[in-house]
N, C-alpha and C positions, 0 to 999 in steps of 0.2 A: 268166936269164929264169925266172919262176915261172909255174905254172899255177894260176889262181885261179878257183874255182867260186862263182858267186853263186846262191843258192837261194831261191826264193819258192814257198810252198805254199798259204797261206790268205789270204783277204781279197780286196778289190777291186783293180782293175788299175792305174790311173795312179798311185795313191798309193804303189805299190811299184815299178812299172816305171821311173818317172822318177828316183827316187833311185838305183836300181841302174844305170841308164844313166850318171848323173852320175859316180859313183865308178868304174864300170867303164871309162868312156872315159879318165879320167885314168890308170888303171893300164895300159891298152893303149898310151897315148902314152909310157909309161915302159918299154915293151918287153915287157910281160907278156902271156901268153896268158890271155884272160878268156872264160869260158863261163858263160852264164846258163841255169839250169834253172828255167823259169818256169811258173806255173800256167796262164796264158792266152796262147796264141800268136797270137791274132787280130790284135793291133795291134803285135806285136813287130817284124815286118819293117820297118814304116814308122818306128816309134819308135826302133829301134836302127840305122837306116840311116846309114852313114857313121861309126859309132862304133868299128868293128873288133871288136865283141863278138859272139861266136858264141852260138847259143842252141839249146835243145832243150826238149822237153816234160817238165815235172817230174812225178813220180809224185804223183797226188792221188786222194782218195776221191771218187767220182762217184755213189755210190748214195744211197739214201734216208737222210737224216740220222737218226742214232740218238737215242732219247730221252735227254735229259741231265738230267732232273729238272724237275718242273713248278713247284715252289714258289719255288725260288731259281735264280739263274744266276750264273756267275762264270767265271774263266779256266779252272778245271778242267772246267767244263761245256762250254766251247768245245772243249777237247781231246777230251772224251768224244764230242761230237757230230760231230766232223770227222775224227778220225784214231785215237784211242786207246780208243774205247768198245766195241770188239769185238776179241777176240783174233785172229780171222781177218783182219780189215781191217788191224789194226796190224801183224801179221806180214807181210802182203803188202807194205805200204808200207815196212816195215823192209828187206825183201829188195830191193825195187825201188830204194830210195835207195842201198843198198849196191852194186847193179849200176851205178848212175850214178857212184858214187865209184870203183868199179873201172875203169869205162870212161874217165872223165876223168883219173883219177890226180892230183887236185889237191894242190898244196903248201899251200893254204889254202882253207878253206870259210868263206864269208860268208853267213849265213842271215838272211833277212828274212821273219819270220812263217812259219818252216818247222820246226815242232816234230818232224816225222818225220825230217827231215834231221839235226837235232840228235841225235835218238835213234840214227840209223844211224851217225853218226860217233863216238859214244861208245865209247871203248876203242881206236879206231884212232889211228895215229900221224900224224894230220892236225890241225894247229892250227885252231882254230875261233873265229869271232866271231859273236855275235848282234847284228844291226844293225836298227834300225828305229824306228818311233814308240814312245813309252813304253808305250802300251797293249799292244804286241806283245812287249815286253821286261819281263815282270813281275819284281819284286824277289825277293830270296832270302828269302822268308817262307813260313811254313806256318800255316794254309792259304794257297793262292794268293789274290790279290785276288778278291773276290766282291761282288755287288750284287744288289738285289732291287727289285721294282717297288711293293710294298705298303708300308704304314706300320707293319708289324709289327716287333717287335724283331728284331735281327740273329739269323738262325738258325745261329749259329756251330757248334753241335753237329752239326746236319745237314750242314753244309758240310764239316766235318772228317771225318765218317764217309764221305761221298761221295768225298772226295779220297783217303782212305786206301785205299778199295777200288780206285781207279784206280791209285794208286801200286803196289799189290800186283800188278795186272795188268801194268804196265810192267816191274816188277822180275822177274816170271816170264819175260818175254821176254828181258830182258837176261841173266838167269842161264842160260837155255837156250842162248843164243848165246855164252856165255863172256865177256860184257862186264860192266864194273863196275856194281853196283847203285846205285840212288839212295837217299839217306837221306830226301829229300823231293823232291817234284816240281819245286820251284823250282830245284833244282840243275841240272836239264836246261838251263835258260836262263842260269845264272850260274856253274856250275862249268866254265867254259870259259876261253879266253885273253883275251877282252875283250868288253865290252858297249858298243855304240855307240848312244847315245840321240840320235836325230835329231829333237830337239825342244828346248824351253826349260824351265828349272827351274819356272817359274810354271805351265806347262801340263801338268806330269806328273800324270796322274790318280791315281797311287799315292802322291803326296807327295814331298817333297824327299828325294833320295837323296844324303846328304852325301858318300858315297864315290864317287858316279858322276860322270862327265863328260857334260855336255850340249853336244852339238856344234851345235845349231841345225839348221834344215832347209835343204835345197837343192833346186833344181829345174832342169830342163833345158828348152830350147825357148822359143818365143815365139809370138806371135799377132798378129792384126790390131790396128790402133789403135782404142781404144774411142771411140765418138762418141755423146755424150748428146744428147737432144733440146734444142732451145733453150728456155729458160724460167727463171723466177726460182725461188729456193729452193734448198735443199741438193741436190746431185747424189747420187742413190741408185743403188748398184750391187747387183744380185742375181744369184746363180748358184744355180739351183734345179732340183731334180728333182721330179716329180709327188708330191703328198701330199694327204691329204683336205682340208686347210684352204687349199690353194693359191688357189682362186678367191676366198676371203675376203681373202687377202693382196693379190691383184691388184686386187680392188675397192678396198681401202684405198689402194693406190698410186695408182690413178686418182683417187680422191677427194681426195688430198692435193695434187694439182696441182704436184708437184715433178718435175723432170726425172729419169726413171728409165730405166736400161738393164738389161735382164734377159737374161742368158746362159742359154739353154735347155739343160737337162740331160735332154731327153726330153719337154718340154712339147709337147703336140700342136699341130699347125698350126692346127687349128680353135679351140683355146683361145687361141692367140696372136692369131688374127684377131678374136676376140670382145673382147679387152681392149686391143689395140694402139690408141694414140691419138697425138696430137701431142706429148704429154709422156711417153708410155710406149712404149718401143721394145724389140723383141726382137732378139736376135742368136743365130745358129746357129754361127757360126765361133768358134774359140778366140780369146780376147783376150789382148793383151800385159799380163801381170799387173802388171808394174812400173808401167805407165802407168795401169792401172785403180786401183791402190793410191794413186798420187800424186794422181789427179784427183778421185776420188769423195769424198764427205763422210761417208756412212754405207753400210754393206754388210749385205745379207741373204743368209745362206748356210745350207746343210744341215750345216755344221760339219765339212767335210773339213779335215784339219789343214793342208795346204800353203797353200791359199788363205786360210784363217783366220789363219795365222801371218804371211803376207805383209802382210795388211791391218793387223794389230796392229803390225807393225814400222813401218808408215806412220802409226800413231797414229789409226786409224779405228775408231769404235765399231761394234758388231755386234749384229744381231738374228739369232739362230740357231734353226733348226728341225731338230733332229736326227732322222734316220731310223733309225739303228742305235745299238747300245749304245756303241760307240767314240765316235760323234759326240755322244751324250748326255754322256759324260764330258768330252769337249772343251768342250762348252757350259757345263758346270758350272764348269770351270776359268776360262772367260772371265767368268762371273758372279762367281766369287771375286775375280777381278782388279778387278771393278767396271767392266769395259770393255764391258758389254753385257748383254742379257737373252736368255733362251731360252724357247721355247714348244713344246709337244708338237705333232706334225704333225696331230693330229685336233682340236685346240682352236680350232675355228672362231670362237668368241666372244671369244677372247683375243688372237689373232694381230694384229688391227688395233690393239688397245690397246697391245700391247707395241711395235709399230712406232712408234706415235706417241710413246711414252715415250722410246725410244732416240733418235729424231730430235730431240726437244725438250729433253731434259735434258742440261745441260752436263757433269755429273759423269761420264757415260760417256766423253765425249770426253777429259776430263782424265785419266781412268784409262788409256785407250788411249795417250795421248801420254806418260804416265809409263812405260809398257812400252817405247814407242819410244825414249825417252831412255836407258833402261838399256842398250839395244843400239845406241845411236847409232854409226854408222860400220861396223856389221856388214852385210855384203852376202851373202845366201845364195849359197853356192858358193865363197866365198873360203876356207872351211875344208877344201876337198877335198884340196889338196896335203898339208896336215898329216895328214889322215885317211889318205891314201895312204902317207905315211911310216910311220904307225902299223901299217898292215896289212903293209907290206913288212918291218917289223921283226919280225913274228911268224913269217915264213917260216923254216923250218928249226929252230924251237925245239920242245922237247919239250912236247906238249900237257898241260894240267892234267888232262884227263879220260881219259888213255890207260892208266892203271894202276888196278888194284883199290884201291890205297892211296888214290888220290884220292877215291874214294867215301866214305872214312871221315872226310874233312875236314868239319867242321861249318860 
């Protein structure tokens, strides 16, 4: 029996907790001791109930986010603003994660968007896997992936300078602790024993990684049966959180007179009452995603990866309204596929036009069905036994990152 530590430090809840439960439960059933150090404990008790996974609070930075640069943003800026942007914060997180490692004594660390945990394990004789969505598992490139909101030329020199200063800060800490230095920041996420990309090649925002394995996504749990209002026209499914153009979108749904089922992600009851009609129904309870994907004709989402991927696997075209950078990159991937469109959350004048476009144009459906055909027969979750085999095979092996010599590998 091995002790396996699952670590989650950054990002929102369900998109990390559900995959951790999925693989953790399989490992528990194989007789392993599985402990999850998680960012947010508020839903873990209910979500992990019956799984056999123990859990504890992960060390996280809870103070004011540090300035990460105003003109550009990218993965290095995320690291600077959440865990590596201040020597004191970074040092405390390093020590706290080392305390967790000393307490749990894992035979394997599986990190899901947990850069401080990856930093803490560097140089220890603990095999390590970086697992998660492609956005959270950047490729081994320098500089790390970056993006910007303006139409200016790529500020490559500014990005490189910023990342170099962050790398120097990280290396000072590693050197002071007697751990192997990094040649580039991307080695933190790649100079380990494996990278598990829980997505699909077509949806990788950083481009096709020829040497990487795409495992696809998996999810746990179920929900109530989706029930659309009775009516003619395509069945529209929406899972939405509040955003500035939401009322414009709800107006368009009501105007189209198609049966629409909206799962509320925090939409106020007052707003629901204002727009609910015979053809527009709101639902507060979680819905059975498999049934939703099978029965709807078009979906409107904020571009969360799991729901988006499930609907693409069912061949359904999408209108996406991304609220965060990761969701924007997901949306751009869907548009590259030709399987849908995206609109910014404050574009009140365009959201209705984009919805009408996605509903009426057959090319989006054809592209989504093309994606579904490429993965015909694949069922999210069926890959978990093979993934568990891979993780078990790393237990007891000498880690790539545990010697100073490893740091010299390019």
